[in-house]
C-alpha positions, -999 to +999 in steps of 0.1 A: -345-502-113-323-474-098-299-500-083-295-515-119-284-479-132-263-475-103-244-505-111-245-504-149-233-469-152-199-475-136-196-508-155-203-489-189-177-461-180-151-487-170-156-507-203-155-474-226-121-466-209-107-502-212-117-502-250-100-467-254-067-479-237-068-511-258-073-493-289-044-468-283-019-493-272-025-521-298+002-531-322-003-519-358-009-547-382-004-532-415+024-543-438+039-507-439+043-509-399+061-541-404+084-528-428+090-498-404+096-520-377+122-540-396+140-509-407+142-495-369+158-529-360+183-528-390+192-493-381+199-503-345+221-533-356+242-511-381+277-501-373+267-464-379+245-467-350+271-475-323+270-454-293+291-423-292+321-425-269+313-402-241+349-399-226+378-390-247+407-414-251+433-408-223+466-401-238+497-381-232+486-346-221+515-321-216+495-300-193+486-329-170+522-336-159+538-370-163+518-397-179+507-427-157+530-457-156+521-492-148+536-506-116+573-519-119+579-556-119+609-569-098+640-577-118+659-611-119+681-602-088+654-585-066+632-603-040+597-598-050+585-604-013+607-576+001+587-545+011+596-510+008+605-489+038+630-511+053+608-539+067+618-574+057+588-593+071+561-597+099+573-594+135 
């Protein structure tokens, strides 16, 4: 009889804990919870819920010196394969 109690007591404790976890984590099934869920989804999709920009736009800042410039493209009379520094090609 003691062996049965020895096995039955842990089984009952585990079953009670499993029922508690199941009851705590189950999805609500009322109509109101469905409406709330729909409202949360619509708020997430609305344009007002767009993420806030973390970095400010980079524009001209007079305190930062000269603004960044894109690389210059070679003109019609320039050789695009010519290197700067006087080298003309591989040796």
